[in-house]
HTML snippet that shows the backbone in 3Dmol.js (N, CA, C, O; Angstrom):
<script src="https://3Dmol.org/build/3Dmol-min.js"></script>
<div id="view" style="width:600px;height:400px;position:relative"></div>
<script>
const pdb = `
ATOM      1  N   UNK A   1     -28.060-111.978 -31.022  1.00  0.00           N
ATOM      2  CA  UNK A   1     -27.720-110.836 -30.486  1.00  0.00           C
ATOM      3  C   UNK A   1     -26.233-110.588 -30.685  1.00  0.00           C
ATOM      4  O   UNK A   1     -25.757-109.533 -31.103  1.00  0.00           O
ATOM      5  N   UNK A   2     -25.495-111.766 -30.313  1.00  0.00           N
ATOM      6  CA  UNK A   2     -23.849-111.468 -30.492  1.00  0.00           C
ATOM      7  C   UNK A   2     -23.425-111.435 -31.764  1.00  0.00           C
ATOM      8  O   UNK A   2     -22.367-110.859 -32.021  1.00  0.00           O
ATOM      9  N   UNK A   3     -24.134-112.012 -32.709  1.00  0.00           N
ATOM     10  CA  UNK A   3     -23.701-111.791 -34.245  1.00  0.00           C
ATOM     11  C   UNK A   3     -24.130-110.364 -34.679  1.00  0.00           C
ATOM     12  O   UNK A   3     -23.520-109.832 -35.607  1.00  0.00           O
ATOM     13  N   UNK A   4     -25.059-109.774 -34.111  1.00  0.00           N
ATOM     14  CA  UNK A   4     -25.405-108.459 -34.386  1.00  0.00           C
ATOM     15  C   UNK A   4     -24.330-107.368 -33.907  1.00  0.00           C
ATOM     16  O   UNK A   4     -23.865-106.443 -34.573  1.00  0.00           O
ATOM     17  N   UNK A   5     -24.072-107.696 -32.660  1.00  0.00           N
ATOM     18  CA  UNK A   5     -23.059-106.809 -32.062  1.00  0.00           C
ATOM     19  C   UNK A   5     -21.599-106.877 -32.611  1.00  0.00           C
ATOM     20  O   UNK A   5     -20.797-105.969 -32.394  1.00  0.00           O
ATOM     21  N   UNK A   6     -21.298-107.960 -33.311  1.00  0.00           N
ATOM     22  CA  UNK A   6     -20.151-108.219 -34.131  1.00  0.00           C
ATOM     23  C   UNK A   6     -19.983-107.064 -35.009  1.00  0.00           C
ATOM     24  O   UNK A   6     -18.864-106.580 -35.176  1.00  0.00           O
ATOM     25  N   UNK A   7     -21.063-106.573 -35.604  1.00  0.00           N
ATOM     26  CA  UNK A   7     -21.022-105.453 -36.720  1.00  0.00           C
ATOM     27  C   UNK A   7     -20.495-104.250 -36.326  1.00  0.00           C
ATOM     28  O   UNK A   7     -19.986-103.463 -37.124  1.00  0.00           O
ATOM     29  N   UNK A   8     -20.595-104.031 -34.990  1.00  0.00           N
ATOM     30  CA  UNK A   8     -20.030-102.868 -34.518  1.00  0.00           C
ATOM     31  C   UNK A   8     -18.571-102.887 -34.493  1.00  0.00           C
ATOM     32  O   UNK A   8     -17.983-101.809 -34.408  1.00  0.00           O
ATOM     33  N   UNK A   9     -17.987-103.856 -34.548  1.00  0.00           N
ATOM     34  CA  UNK A   9     -16.312-103.929 -34.562  1.00  0.00           C
ATOM     35  C   UNK A   9     -15.734-103.704 -35.939  1.00  0.00           C
ATOM     36  O   UNK A   9     -14.531-103.589 -36.172  1.00  0.00           O
ATOM     37  N   UNK A  10     -16.710-103.653 -36.830  1.00  0.00           N
ATOM     38  CA  UNK A  10     -16.156-103.342 -38.119  1.00  0.00           C
ATOM     39  C   UNK A  10     -15.852-101.851 -38.360  1.00  0.00           C
ATOM     40  O   UNK A  10     -16.305-100.960 -37.642  1.00  0.00           O
ATOM     41  N   UNK A  11     -15.113-101.660 -39.343  1.00  0.00           N
ATOM     42  CA  UNK A  11     -14.800 -99.989 -39.562  1.00  0.00           C
ATOM     43  C   UNK A  11     -15.106 -99.876 -41.001  1.00  0.00           C
ATOM     44  O   UNK A  11     -14.436-100.413 -41.884  1.00  0.00           O
ATOM     45  N   UNK A  12     -16.343 -99.019 -41.223  1.00  0.00           N
ATOM     46  CA  UNK A  12     -17.184 -98.534 -40.337  1.00  0.00           C
ATOM     47  C   UNK A  12     -18.073 -99.575 -39.492  1.00  0.00           C
ATOM     48  O   UNK A  12     -18.032-100.758 -39.830  1.00  0.00           O
ATOM     49  N   UNK A  13     -18.784 -99.227 -38.530  1.00  0.00           N
ATOM     50  CA  UNK A  13     -19.692-100.152 -37.982  1.00  0.00           C
ATOM     51  C   UNK A  13     -20.837-100.594 -38.940  1.00  0.00           C
ATOM     52  O   UNK A  13     -21.489 -99.761 -39.568  1.00  0.00           O
ATOM     53  N   UNK A  14     -21.055-101.899 -39.028  1.00  0.00           N
ATOM     54  CA  UNK A  14     -22.192-102.497 -40.025  1.00  0.00           C
ATOM     55  C   UNK A  14     -23.416-102.942 -39.266  1.00  0.00           C
ATOM     56  O   UNK A  14     -23.382-103.271 -38.080  1.00  0.00           O
ATOM     57  N   UNK A  15     -24.381-102.935 -39.933  1.00  0.00           N
ATOM     58  CA  UNK A  15     -25.666-103.410 -39.489  1.00  0.00           C
ATOM     59  C   UNK A  15     -26.724-102.305 -39.916  1.00  0.00           C
ATOM     60  O   UNK A  15     -26.501-101.402 -40.723  1.00  0.00           O
ATOM     61  N   UNK A  16     -27.980-102.543 -39.199  1.00  0.00           N
ATOM     62  CA  UNK A  16     -28.985-101.436 -39.352  1.00  0.00           C
ATOM     63  C   UNK A  16     -28.952-100.426 -38.380  1.00  0.00           C
ATOM     64  O   UNK A  16     -29.719-100.320 -37.423  1.00  0.00           O
ATOM     65  N   UNK A  17     -28.013 -99.684 -38.683  1.00  0.00           N
ATOM     66  CA  UNK A  17     -27.618 -98.517 -37.813  1.00  0.00           C
ATOM     67  C   UNK A  17     -28.185 -97.102 -38.225  1.00  0.00           C
ATOM     68  O   UNK A  17     -28.189 -96.794 -39.417  1.00  0.00           O
ATOM     69  N   UNK A  18     -28.650 -96.260 -37.292  1.00  0.00           N
ATOM     70  CA  UNK A  18     -29.271 -95.007 -37.393  1.00  0.00           C
ATOM     71  C   UNK A  18     -28.823 -94.008 -36.514  1.00  0.00           C
ATOM     72  O   UNK A  18     -28.807 -94.252 -35.307  1.00  0.00           O
ATOM     73  N   UNK A  19     -28.379 -92.689 -37.035  1.00  0.00           N
ATOM     74  CA  UNK A  19     -28.191 -91.805 -36.026  1.00  0.00           C
ATOM     75  C   UNK A  19     -29.489 -91.339 -35.367  1.00  0.00           C
ATOM     76  O   UNK A  19     -30.465 -91.156 -36.095  1.00  0.00           O
ATOM     77  N   UNK A  20     -29.574 -91.151 -34.173  1.00  0.00           N
ATOM     78  CA  UNK A  20     -30.786 -90.674 -33.454  1.00  0.00           C
ATOM     79  C   UNK A  20     -30.899 -89.123 -33.762  1.00  0.00           C
ATOM     80  O   UNK A  20     -29.857 -88.478 -33.875  1.00  0.00           O
ATOM     81  N   UNK A  21     -32.134 -88.504 -33.903  1.00  0.00           N
ATOM     82  CA  UNK A  21     -32.301 -87.153 -34.012  1.00  0.00           C
ATOM     83  C   UNK A  21     -32.396 -86.671 -32.722  1.00  0.00           C
ATOM     84  O   UNK A  21     -32.928 -87.302 -31.809  1.00  0.00           O
ATOM     85  N   UNK A  22     -31.859 -85.484 -32.602  1.00  0.00           N
ATOM     86  CA  UNK A  22     -32.043 -84.831 -31.216  1.00  0.00           C
ATOM     87  C   UNK A  22     -31.196 -85.392 -30.006  1.00  0.00           C
ATOM     88  O   UNK A  22     -31.251 -84.953 -28.857  1.00  0.00           O
ATOM     89  N   UNK A  23     -30.438 -86.388 -30.430  1.00  0.00           N
ATOM     90  CA  UNK A  23     -29.373 -86.900 -29.283  1.00  0.00           C
ATOM     91  C   UNK A  23     -27.998 -86.811 -30.095  1.00  0.00           C
ATOM     92  O   UNK A  23     -27.778 -87.341 -31.184  1.00  0.00           O
ATOM     93  N   UNK A  24     -27.189 -86.094 -29.402  1.00  0.00           N
ATOM     94  CA  UNK A  24     -25.845 -85.650 -30.087  1.00  0.00           C
ATOM     95  C   UNK A  24     -25.124 -86.954 -29.767  1.00  0.00           C
ATOM     96  O   UNK A  24     -24.902 -87.402 -28.643  1.00  0.00           O
ATOM     97  N   UNK A  25     -24.745 -87.573 -31.131  1.00  0.00           N
ATOM     98  CA  UNK A  25     -23.767 -88.568 -31.186  1.00  0.00           C
ATOM     99  C   UNK A  25     -24.300 -89.800 -30.770  1.00  0.00           C
ATOM    100  O   UNK A  25     -23.499 -90.690 -30.481  1.00  0.00           O
ATOM    101  N   UNK A  26     -25.519 -90.016 -30.688  1.00  0.00           N
ATOM    102  CA  UNK A  26     -26.137 -91.223 -30.296  1.00  0.00           C
ATOM    103  C   UNK A  26     -26.669 -92.114 -31.365  1.00  0.00           C
ATOM    104  O   UNK A  26     -27.485 -91.635 -32.153  1.00  0.00           O
ATOM    105  N   UNK A  27     -26.298 -93.354 -31.480  1.00  0.00           N
ATOM    106  CA  UNK A  27     -26.835 -94.088 -32.628  1.00  0.00           C
ATOM    107  C   UNK A  27     -27.676 -95.374 -32.200  1.00  0.00           C
ATOM    108  O   UNK A  27     -27.669 -95.724 -31.021  1.00  0.00           O
ATOM    109  N   UNK A  28     -28.336 -96.013 -33.079  1.00  0.00           N
ATOM    110  CA  UNK A  28     -29.020 -97.239 -32.639  1.00  0.00           C
ATOM    111  C   UNK A  28     -28.730 -98.351 -33.753  1.00  0.00           C
ATOM    112  O   UNK A  28     -28.728 -98.168 -34.970  1.00  0.00           O
ATOM    113  N   UNK A  29     -28.497 -99.483 -33.101  1.00  0.00           N
ATOM    114  CA  UNK A  29     -28.486-100.653 -33.945  1.00  0.00           C
ATOM    115  C   UNK A  29     -29.706-101.606 -33.749  1.00  0.00           C
ATOM    116  O   UNK A  29     -29.987-102.007 -32.620  1.00  0.00           O
ATOM    117  N   UNK A  30     -30.423-101.964 -34.832  1.00  0.00           N
ATOM    118  CA  UNK A  30     -31.501-102.713 -34.573  1.00  0.00           C
ATOM    119  C   UNK A  30     -31.116-104.116 -34.751  1.00  0.00           C
ATOM    120  O   UNK A  30     -30.371-104.431 -35.680  1.00  0.00           O
ATOM    121  N   UNK A  31     -31.611-105.050 -33.854  1.00  0.00           N
ATOM    122  CA  UNK A  31     -31.129-106.458 -34.014  1.00  0.00           C
ATOM    123  C   UNK A  31     -32.656-107.183 -33.740  1.00  0.00           C
ATOM    124  O   UNK A  31     -32.924-107.425 -32.563  1.00  0.00           O
ATOM    125  N   UNK A  32     -33.440-107.458 -34.553  1.00  0.00           N
ATOM    126  CA  UNK A  32     -34.854-108.123 -34.557  1.00  0.00           C
ATOM    127  C   UNK A  32     -35.621-107.072 -33.696  1.00  0.00           C
ATOM    128  O   UNK A  32     -35.737-105.914 -34.096  1.00  0.00           O
ATOM    129  N   UNK A  33     -36.151-107.497 -32.492  1.00  0.00           N
ATOM    130  CA  UNK A  33     -36.882-106.654 -31.664  1.00  0.00           C
ATOM    131  C   UNK A  33     -36.073-106.041 -30.556  1.00  0.00           C
ATOM    132  O   UNK A  33     -36.630-105.471 -29.617  1.00  0.00           O
ATOM    133  N   UNK A  34     -34.895-106.140 -30.641  1.00  0.00           N
ATOM    134  CA  UNK A  34     -33.848-105.417 -29.684  1.00  0.00           C
ATOM    135  C   UNK A  34     -33.272-104.080 -30.347  1.00  0.00           C
ATOM    136  O   UNK A  34     -33.228-103.938 -31.569  1.00  0.00           O
ATOM    137  N   UNK A  35     -32.873-103.195 -29.515  1.00  0.00           N
ATOM    138  CA  UNK A  35     -32.247-102.112 -30.032  1.00  0.00           C
ATOM    139  C   UNK A  35     -30.978-101.847 -29.131  1.00  0.00           C
ATOM    140  O   UNK A  35     -31.091-101.952 -27.910  1.00  0.00           O
ATOM    141  N   UNK A  36     -29.748-101.499 -29.721  1.00  0.00           N
ATOM    142  CA  UNK A  36     -28.630-101.217 -28.885  1.00  0.00           C
ATOM    143  C   UNK A  36     -28.444 -99.755 -29.118  1.00  0.00           C
ATOM    144  O   UNK A  36     -28.503 -99.366 -30.284  1.00  0.00           O
ATOM    145  N   UNK A  37     -28.236 -98.930 -28.201  1.00  0.00           N
ATOM    146  CA  UNK A  37     -27.961 -97.609 -28.267  1.00  0.00           C
ATOM    147  C   UNK A  37     -26.511 -97.250 -27.887  1.00  0.00           C
ATOM    148  O   UNK A  37     -26.140 -97.491 -26.738  1.00  0.00           O
ATOM    149  N   UNK A  38     -25.715 -96.721 -28.724  1.00  0.00           N
ATOM    150  CA  UNK A  38     -24.300 -96.426 -28.661  1.00  0.00           C
ATOM    151  C   UNK A  38     -23.721 -95.175 -29.288  1.00  0.00           C
ATOM    152  O   UNK A  38     -24.259 -94.622 -30.247  1.00  0.00           O
ATOM    153  N   UNK A  39     -22.584 -94.738 -28.704  1.00  0.00           N
ATOM    154  CA  UNK A  39     -21.832 -93.594 -29.034  1.00  0.00           C
ATOM    155  C   UNK A  39     -20.548 -94.124 -29.742  1.00  0.00           C
ATOM    156  O   UNK A  39     -20.123 -95.254 -29.504  1.00  0.00           O
ATOM    157  N   UNK A  40     -20.017 -93.377 -30.513  1.00  0.00           N
ATOM    158  CA  UNK A  40     -18.678 -93.570 -31.083  1.00  0.00           C
ATOM    159  C   UNK A  40     -17.642 -92.514 -30.968  1.00  0.00           C
ATOM    160  O   UNK A  40     -17.751 -91.421 -31.524  1.00  0.00           O
ATOM    161  N   UNK A  41     -16.605 -92.879 -30.210  1.00  0.00           N
ATOM    162  CA  UNK A  41     -15.520 -92.026 -29.979  1.00  0.00           C
ATOM    163  C   UNK A  41     -14.398 -92.283 -31.243  1.00  0.00           C
ATOM    164  O   UNK A  41     -13.584 -93.203 -31.160  1.00  0.00           O
ATOM    165  N   UNK A  42     -14.436 -91.558 -32.177  1.00  0.00           N
ATOM    166  CA  UNK A  42     -13.721 -91.767 -33.452  1.00  0.00           C
ATOM    167  C   UNK A  42     -12.240 -91.597 -33.240  1.00  0.00           C
ATOM    168  O   UNK A  42     -11.456 -92.238 -33.941  1.00  0.00           O
ATOM    169  N   UNK A  43     -11.830 -90.799 -32.347  1.00  0.00           N
ATOM    170  CA  UNK A  43     -10.464 -90.434 -32.223  1.00  0.00           C
ATOM    171  C   UNK A  43      -9.837 -91.614 -31.295  1.00  0.00           C
ATOM    172  O   UNK A  43      -8.733 -92.079 -31.574  1.00  0.00           O
ATOM    173  N   UNK A  44     -10.493 -92.020 -30.318  1.00  0.00           N
ATOM    174  CA  UNK A  44      -9.904 -93.226 -29.629  1.00  0.00           C
ATOM    175  C   UNK A  44     -10.375 -94.567 -30.217  1.00  0.00           C
ATOM    176  O   UNK A  44      -9.800 -95.591 -29.850  1.00  0.00           O
ATOM    177  N   UNK A  45     -11.311 -94.625 -31.044  1.00  0.00           N
ATOM    178  CA  UNK A  45     -11.741 -95.940 -31.880  1.00  0.00           C
ATOM    179  C   UNK A  45     -12.365 -96.718 -30.705  1.00  0.00           C
ATOM    180  O   UNK A  45     -11.984 -97.864 -30.466  1.00  0.00           O
ATOM    181  N   UNK A  46     -13.393 -96.069 -29.908  1.00  0.00           N
ATOM    182  CA  UNK A  46     -13.947 -96.775 -28.863  1.00  0.00           C
ATOM    183  C   UNK A  46     -15.529 -96.554 -29.158  1.00  0.00           C
ATOM    184  O   UNK A  46     -16.004 -95.471 -29.499  1.00  0.00           O
ATOM    185  N   UNK A  47     -16.244 -97.709 -28.980  1.00  0.00           N
ATOM    186  CA  UNK A  47     -17.793 -97.728 -28.991  1.00  0.00           C
ATOM    187  C   UNK A  47     -18.357 -97.835 -27.559  1.00  0.00           C
ATOM    188  O   UNK A  47     -18.058 -98.808 -26.867  1.00  0.00           O
ATOM    189  N   UNK A  48     -19.088 -96.950 -27.140  1.00  0.00           N
ATOM    190  CA  UNK A  48     -19.707 -96.910 -25.843  1.00  0.00           C
ATOM    191  C   UNK A  48     -21.082 -97.359 -25.944  1.00  0.00           C
ATOM    192  O   UNK A  48     -21.907 -96.650 -26.521  1.00  0.00           O
ATOM    193  N   UNK A  49     -21.403 -98.477 -25.432  1.00  0.00           N
ATOM    194  CA  UNK A  49     -22.844 -98.917 -25.366  1.00  0.00           C
ATOM    195  C   UNK A  49     -23.651 -98.331 -24.320  1.00  0.00           C
ATOM    196  O   UNK A  49     -23.300 -98.567 -23.164  1.00  0.00           O
ATOM    197  N   UNK A  50     -24.782 -97.529 -24.539  1.00  0.00           N
ATOM    198  CA  UNK A  50     -25.485 -96.729 -23.590  1.00  0.00           C
ATOM    199  C   UNK A  50     -26.470 -97.693 -22.955  1.00  0.00           C
ATOM    200  O   UNK A  50     -26.559 -97.765 -21.729  1.00  0.00           O
ATOM    201  N   UNK A  51     -27.345 -98.570 -23.918  1.00  0.00           N
ATOM    202  CA  UNK A  51     -28.378 -99.244 -23.562  1.00  0.00           C
ATOM    203  C   UNK A  51     -28.640-100.495 -24.502  1.00  0.00           C
ATOM    204  O   UNK A  51     -28.332-100.449 -25.693  1.00  0.00           O
ATOM    205  N   UNK A  52     -29.201-101.576 -23.943  1.00  0.00           N
ATOM    206  CA  UNK A  52     -29.648-102.821 -24.801  1.00  0.00           C
ATOM    207  C   UNK A  52     -30.945-103.237 -24.124  1.00  0.00           C
ATOM    208  O   UNK A  52     -31.114-103.423 -22.920  1.00  0.00           O
ATOM    209  N   UNK A  53     -31.844-103.352 -25.126  1.00  0.00           N
ATOM    210  CA  UNK A  53     -33.205-103.664 -24.622  1.00  0.00           C
ATOM    211  C   UNK A  53     -34.131-103.867 -25.731  1.00  0.00           C
ATOM    212  O   UNK A  53     -33.726-103.746 -26.887  1.00  0.00           O
ATOM    213  N   UNK A  54     -35.447-104.192 -25.447  1.00  0.00           N
ATOM    214  CA  UNK A  54     -36.499-104.246 -26.298  1.00  0.00           C
ATOM    215  C   UNK A  54     -36.850-102.740 -26.857  1.00  0.00           C
ATOM    216  O   UNK A  54     -36.646-101.788 -26.103  1.00  0.00           O
ATOM    217  N   UNK A  55     -37.295-102.554 -27.972  1.00  0.00           N
ATOM    218  CA  UNK A  55     -37.543-101.451 -28.596  1.00  0.00           C
ATOM    219  C   UNK A  55     -38.275-100.345 -27.824  1.00  0.00           C
ATOM    220  O   UNK A  55     -37.918 -99.167 -27.845  1.00  0.00           O
ATOM    221  N   UNK A  56     -39.287-100.801 -27.168  1.00  0.00           N
ATOM    222  CA  UNK A  56     -40.130 -99.849 -26.199  1.00  0.00           C
ATOM    223  C   UNK A  56     -39.337 -99.431 -24.997  1.00  0.00           C
ATOM    224  O   UNK A  56     -39.555 -98.349 -24.452  1.00  0.00           O
ATOM    225  N   UNK A  57     -38.405-100.281 -24.567  1.00  0.00           N
ATOM    226  CA  UNK A  57     -37.729 -99.999 -23.205  1.00  0.00           C
ATOM    227  C   UNK A  57     -36.549 -99.196 -23.359  1.00  0.00           C
ATOM    228  O   UNK A  57     -36.106 -98.736 -22.307  1.00  0.00           O
ATOM    229  N   UNK A  58     -35.924 -98.912 -24.432  1.00  0.00           N
ATOM    230  CA  UNK A  58     -34.480 -98.444 -24.536  1.00  0.00           C
ATOM    231  C   UNK A  58     -34.702 -96.841 -24.902  1.00  0.00           C
ATOM    232  O   UNK A  58     -33.756 -96.084 -24.684  1.00  0.00           O
ATOM    233  N   UNK A  59     -35.852 -96.343 -25.417  1.00  0.00           N
ATOM    234  CA  UNK A  59     -35.940 -95.181 -25.884  1.00  0.00           C
ATOM    235  C   UNK A  59     -36.447 -94.203 -24.914  1.00  0.00           C
ATOM    236  O   UNK A  59     -36.583 -93.023 -25.240  1.00  0.00           O
TER     237      UNK A  59
END
`;
const viewer = $3Dmol.createViewer("view");
viewer.addModel(pdb, "pdb");
viewer.setStyle({}, {cartoon: {color: "spectrum"}});
viewer.zoomTo();
viewer.render();
</script>
């Protein structure tokens, strides 16, 4: 999990990342069976993690 989250520190963030449809500015990072939902503030260069959990639990 920690190594997967390290990819979010890169510019641009790296990993299995997709923008979620119907969710304004929300992205998901897939790490095995886990999902990390996050938003990016490009102006402030801050990533806000909204949720971390198993695939069926975070959506």
